[in-house]
N, C-alpha and C positions, 0 to 999 in steps of 0.2 A: 829229370835233372834231379839228383840228389842233393836235398841243402842239408849239409852237415854244421857244428858250430862255429867252423874255422870261415867257411862260406859267409853265412850270416855276419859273423864278426869283419870280414875284409867289408862287405858291404855297408855297413853302419861304419867302418872307418873312412873309406871312399865317401861316403853321405857327407862326414863331419867335412873332410879336407874341402868338397865342392860347395858347401856353404861358407866353410869359414875363406876360402878364397873370394868368393862373392861379396862379402861381409867386407873383408879388407879393400879391395878395389872399390866396392861403392864409396867407402869412407875417404879415400886417397882422393876420389875423383869428387866428391862431396869441398873437400880442401882446397883443390886446385879450381874449382870452380869459382869459390869465395875468394881467394887469391886472384884470380884473372879477372872477377868482379871490381876489386879493389884498383888493380892497376886501371883497367878501361875506365873506372870513374874519374883517376886521377890524368890520365889523357885526355878526358873530354874535359875537364876544368882547366886544364893546362893549353888547350886550343882555342887560338885567337877565334873572336867572334866575326862572322861573314856575314856581309851584306846581302840578304836573303831576297830582296825586291830586284838588286841590281843582277844578282844570277838569276832569277827567274826569268826578269826581262831578255838577259842574254840567250837561257836556255830557250826559251822560247823562238828567239830570232833565229837560231840555229835551227832549230827543229823545223821552220817553216821555210827554210832554206835549202835542207836535204830531205824534205817528203817526198820527193819521187826519185831524187838519186838514191835515197837507201835501201828501196825495194829493189834497185839494181837496174841494169841496162835490162837484162832477159824480162823483167817483171814489170817494166815500165806501161807497158800494154794492157796490164791487167788492173796496173793502180787508176789509168784516165779512160781506156777504154769501155767498149759496151760490155755488159755480162753475155756469155755464151754458153748455152747448157748441153753438154754430152750424156748419154744414157746408155749405162751398160745394164743388159737385163736378163736375167735367166726365169724358169720356172718358179724358184724362192726366192729370186732375189733381185730388186732392181735399183740400181745407184744411180744417182744424177749429178754429175760431176760439174763444176762453173769454173770460169777462169777467174772471178774474184776469190781471194784465198778466203775470205771470212764466208761466203755462200758455199758450203758445200751440204748436200741434201742427201740423208740416206732414206729408203722407202723398203720396208720388206713387206714382202708377200707371202704368206704360208698357202700350202695347197689345201 
């Protein structure tokens, strides 16, 4: 590719436009964030105080009632039942699956 004076000048102008655009949008975003923080602080100051102890007790009561039902009917056995392991195995990989959601084991074997 042959670079003459006009090509170099074009690249310089494009670079200036590029950096100018990012500088301008960064300045506008900073002003927006500052304004949004001000609006949020005013909204938080005007919000009525809530009884946090009563809310905590209520949420604990609801959580204890919905513990099994939140898992859904299809997963109810996996919450209360015993753990069962299924193994899928090849020469390179051995994966052990569990019916319990929080217990998934991956074991890798290299040749």
